[in-house]
ZAMARGU-4260 file (C-alpha; in steps of 0.2 Angstrom, whole numbers, plus 5000, padded with zeros to 4 digits):
<rodrens>
0) 4881/4965/4882 | 4884/4971/4899 | 4890/4959/4914 | 4878/4959/4928 | 4882/4951/4945
5) 4874/4954/4962 | 4885/4946/4976 | 4875/4943/4990 | 4883/4941/5007 | 4878/4940/5026
10) 4889/4956/5028 | 4895/4970/5017 | 4907/4983/5022 | 4907/4997/5010 | 4921/5006/5017
15) 4909/5017/5028 | 4894/5006/5034 | 4892/4989/5036 | 4876/4979/5028 | 4867/4965/5033
20) 4860/4952/5022 | 4863/4965/5006 | 4869/4961/4989 | 4883/4971/4980 | 4877/4974/4962
25) 4891/4976/4949 | 4890/4980/4931 | 4905/4980/4919 | 4918/4981/4934 | 4910/4994/4942
30) 4900/4997/4959 | 4882/5001/4955 | 4875/5001/4973 | 4871/4989/4988 | 4854/4983/4990
35) 4844/4971/5002 | 4845/4954/4994 | 4827/4953/4990 | 4827/4969/4980 | 4840/4962/4969
40) 4834/4965/4950 | 4829/4952/4939 | 4843/4954/4926 | 4857/4951/4939 | 4866/4934/4941
45) 4866/4931/4959 | 4882/4925/4966 | 4880/4918/4984 | 4893/4920/4997 | 4884/4915/5012
50) 4891/4919/5030 | 4908/4927/5021 | 4911/4945/5024 | 4913/4956/5007 | 4924/4971/5010
55) 4934/4983/4998 | 4950/4977/4992 | 4965/4981/5002 | 4976/4995/4993 | 4995/4993/4998
60) 5005/5008/4994 | 5022/5000/4999 | 5026/4982/4989 | 5044/4978/4987 | 5041/4960/4981
65) 5031/4944/4981 | 5031/4926/4974 | 5049/4924/4976 | 5051/4941/4965 | 5060/4956/4971
70) 5057/4971/4960 | 5075/4977/4961 | 5081/4961/4955 | 5069/4960/4941 | 5063/4977/4936
75) 5050/4971/4922 | 5033/4968/4918 | 5034/4950/4923 | 5038/4955/4939 | 5026/4966/4941
80) 5013/4953/4936 | 5020/4941/4949 | 5018/4954/4962 | 5002/4957/4960 | 4997/4940/4957
85) 5004/4935/4973 | 4996/4948/4984 | 4979/4948/4975 | 4980/4929/4987 | 4981/4940/5003
90) 4966/4952/4997 | 4976/4967/4989 | 4968/4972/4974 | 4977/4988/4970 | 4996/4992/4974
95) 5011/5002/4971 | 5025/4992/4966 | 5041/4998/4976 | 5058/5002/4970 | 5071/5002/4985
100) 5086/5014/4981 | 5096/5008/4967 | 5106/5014/4951 | 5100/5025/4938 | 5099/5011/4925
105) 5088/5000/4936 | 5078/5016/4940 | 5075/5018/4922 | 5072/4999/4919 | 5058/5000/4932
110) 5050/5015/4924 | 5048/5007/4907 | 5042/4992/4916 | 5029/5002/4925 | 5024/5009/4910
115) 5022/4992/4900 | 5010/4986/4916 | 4998/4999/4915 | 4981/4989/4913 | 4988/4973/4923
120) 4975/4967/4937 | 4981/4975/4955 | 4995/4987/4945 | 4991/5005/4953 | 5008/5013/4949
125) 5026/5015/4957 | 5032/5018/4972 | 5051/5027/4971 | 5058/5024/4988 | 5075/5034/4987
130) 5088/5036/4982 | 5086/5053/4988 | 5087/5048/5005 | 5098/5052/5022 | 5113/5042/5025
135) 5109/5042/5044 | 5093/5034/5042 | 5097/5023/5028 | 5089/5008/5035 | 5092/4992/5023
140) 5095/5005/5008 | 5113/5002/5000 | 5123/5017/5004 | 5132/5018/4990 | 5115/5019/4980
145) 5109/5036/4990 | 5112/5053/4984 | 5107/5070/4982 | 5093/5075/4970 | 5100/5082/4954
150) 5092/5093/4940 | 5095/5079/4928 | 5085/5068/4941 | 5072/5080/4942 | 5070/5080/4923
155) 5070/5061/4921 | 5057/5060/4934 | 5045/5075/4926 | 5047/5065/4908 | 5040/5050/4916
160) 5026/5057/4926 | 5009/5051/4922 | 5016/5036/4910 | 5015/5023/4924 | 5000/5024/4935
165) 5000/5032/4952 | 5017/5041/4957 | 5024/5041/4974 | 5041/5046/4979 | 5049/5045/4996
170) 5063/5058/4999 | 5073/5066/5013 | 5075/5084/5014 | 5094/5081/5018 | 5093/5076/4999
175) 5080/5086/4989 | 5076/5104/4991 | 5060/5113/4995 | 5059/5119/4976 | 5062/5102/4969
180) 5048/5095/4980 | 5036/5108/4972 | 5041/5103/4953 | 5039/5085/4959 | 5021/5090/4965
185) 5018/5100/4951 | 5023/5085/4940 | 5010/5076/4948 | 5021/5066/4961 | 5013/5061/4978
190) 5029/5066/4989 | 5033/5057/5005 | 5044/5061/5018 | 5055/5045/5026 | 5072/5040/5030
195) 5076/5056/5036 | 5083/5065/5053 | 5073/5081/5048 | 5067/5092/5061 | 5049/5095/5064
200) 5051/5112/5057 | 5058/5106/5042 | 5044/5092/5040 | 5032/5108/5041 | 5041/5117/5028
205) 5040/5102/5015 | 5023/5100/5020 | 5020/5118/5014 | 5030/5114/4998 | 5016/5099/4994
210) 5023/5084/5004 | 5007/5074/5010 | 5013/5057/5016 | 5027/5050/5028 | 5034/5032/5025
215) 5032/5018/5036 | 5029/5029/5051 | 5043/5027/5067 | 5054/5018/5056 | 5070/5026/5048
220) 5066/5043/5055 | 5068/5057/5068 | 5060/5052/5083 | 5046/5062/5094 | 5056/5070/5109
225) 5052/5082/5121 | 5060/5097/5115 | 5061/5091/5095 | 5046/5083/5089 | 5056/5075/5073
230) 5046/5069/5060 | 5036/5058/5069 | 5029/5072/5079 | 5028/5083/5063 | 5018/5067/5055
235) 5005/5066/5069 | 5002/5084/5071 | 5001/5091/5053 | 4984/5087/5046 | 4990/5086/5029
240) 5002/5071/5032 | 4995/5054/5029 | 5006/5040/5038 | 5009/5023/5032 | 5011/5010/5047
245) 5020/4992/5046 | 5010/4983/5058 | 5019/4967/5059 | 5024/4968/5079 | 5042/4970/5073
250) 5043/4988/5067 | 5034/4997/5080 | 5027/4990/5097 | 5010/4989/5097 | 5007/5003/5112
255) 5015/5015/5101 | 5005/5010/5086 | 4989/5014/5096 | 4996/5030/5102 | 5001/5036/5085
260) 4983/5031/5080 | 4974/5040/5094 | 4986/5056/5092 | 4985/5059/5073 | 4977/5076/5068
265) 4967/5074/5052 | 4961/5075/5038 | 4977/5063/5035 | 4975/5047/5042 | 4987/5032/5048
270) 4985/5018/5035 | 4993/5000/5033 | 5006/4996/5023 | 5016/4979/5022 | 5032/4983/5014
275) 5033/4967/5009 | 5048/4958/5001 | 5049/4942/4989 | 5046/4930/5002 | 5028/4933/5002
280) 5018/4917/4995 | 5034/4907/4997 | 5044/4896/5009 | 5059/4904/5004 | 5073/4907/5017
285) 5078/4923/5012 | 5084/4934/4997 | 5098/4946/4992 | 5097/4965/4988 | 5110/4974/4982
290) 5121/4961/4984 | 5117/4958/5002 | 5109/4943/5010 | 5094/4947/5019 | 5088/4933/5031
295) 5070/4926/5036 | 5069/4920/5053 | 5054/4920/5065 | 5042/4932/5055 | 5054/4945/5050
300) 5068/4949/5038 | 5086/4956/5043 | 5103/4960/5036 | 5117/4950/5045 | 5119/4966/5058
305) 5101/4963/5062 | 5094/4979/5053 | 5075/4976/5047 | 5076/4973/5030 | 5057/4976/5022
310) 5044/4964/5030 | 5038/4948/5028 | 5019/4951/5031 | 5005/4953/5019 | 4990/4965/5021
315) 4978/4953/5027 | 4989/4950/5042 | 4992/4967/5044 | 4972/4969/5047 | 4971/4954/5058
320) 4985/4963/5068 | 4976/4979/5069 | 4959/4971/5074 | 4967/4957/5086 | 4981/4964/5093
325) 4978/4982/5092 | 4960/4980/5097 | 4954/4991/5083 | 4936/4988/5077 | 4936/4977/5063
330) 4929/4990/5051 | 4942/5004/5056 | 4956/4988/5053 | 4948/4987/5036 | 4947/5006/5032
335) 4966/5007/5036 | 4969/4993/5022 | 4960/5000/5008 | 4950/5018/5011 | 4964/5027/5020
340) 4977/5023/5009 | 4968/5026/4993 | 4963/5043/4998 | 4981/5047/5003 | 4987/5043/4986
345) 4972/5052/4979 | 4965/5034/4969 | 4947/5041/4969 | 4939/5024/4963 | 4947/5014/4975
350) 4946/5008/4993 | 4927/5010/4995 | 4912/5000/4986 | 4902/5016/4983 | 4891/5018/4966
355) 4904/5022/4952 | 4919/5013/4960 | 4929/5000/4954 | 4922/4984/4959 | 4937/4978/4969
360) 4932/4968/4983 | 4939/4953/4995 | 4929/4940/5004 | 4934/4933/5020 | 4926/4921/5031
365) 4921/4922/5050 | 4938/4920/5057 | 4946/4933/5045 | 4954/4919/5033 | 4955/4924/5015
370) 4942/4916/5003 | 4944/4926/4986 | 4949/4942/4978 | 4939/4951/4965 | 4946/4965/4953
375) 4934/4974/4940 | 4921/4962/4947 | 4929/4946/4941 | 4940/4934/4953 | 4957/4935/4951
380) 4962/4923/4966 | 4951/4910/4976 | 4953/4899/4989 | 4948/4880/4986 | 4931/4883/4992
385) 4927/4898/4982 | 4922/4889/4966 | 4904/4895/4968 | 4909/4913/4966 | 4919/4910/4949
390) 4913/4924/4936
</rodrens>
């Protein structure tokens, strides 16, 4: 028998429009439609959300860890479950578990973990961030792990394609050829440029080869100059690129973020990513990555030399930052956390609450505090006052 629920709320944002005093109709984990509360069919069980805002669940394409678990250190299904469960407590309903540059053995474990985790609530797939990057723009990646892509690497990646959900790979032109990018795209990978000193012309050539994304815009890449636009300039000028942005106030200055958002040519968009590490949802004072200590201090994570090492932020906090610090309209900040990343990864049933889409959504109170998170119409995480919405 079908499960039919109507989630009635003072405000519902479907990813495009904001509805007042309406209800979201959900059947068997899918969105049916949004109707005035007075027009909810009699055969739907009504769940009242009062003055909460109901919005599409957040889609995070770069999540290294959470709940005390770093995927590099524990590349298995249990880690993926912990990471997804932790980030659900901050409104994220779909995420790409991210593997930072590591050994071939760890990569093999990560791929097997992704294959075993298909179907885990919140697990969208894997983001392989490296190891085929540039030494000069390594950031926190271990230089001993960075290397050029070989034919064998390509064979391994192609063989795994389509087996672990959505697949995103960050590469640098210094380490991956145009032909290799074409083959990755043909295998179904979304190719993102990052950790690179590529020129704008090189970046444009890789867009022609099929690259469609730029990883954490401004960080670990060639910058916008007056005579050489670099990857930053290419990312903003080339409409085929969508660009992840870490909105934590440490990775990129707020003025720079606003300039980039205004300057971005479409149809590609600037979207929010967390680049979150294992500290999210914990009181941990730090973590280790590839044998190196990472310190948690005053809202950011760094190596001993001060190099930023991922981020200590959740997606709801990124949304708040985009709205309250950058001054973006709330609906646009929400789009940057849901609709735009879903479009960037071609997750065509995520990021919006339109008929036929997955019923993945988050409730926020009037002050943008988290209330509860639903995946496929079922509550997967809730605050202390969320019991009335239990399905």
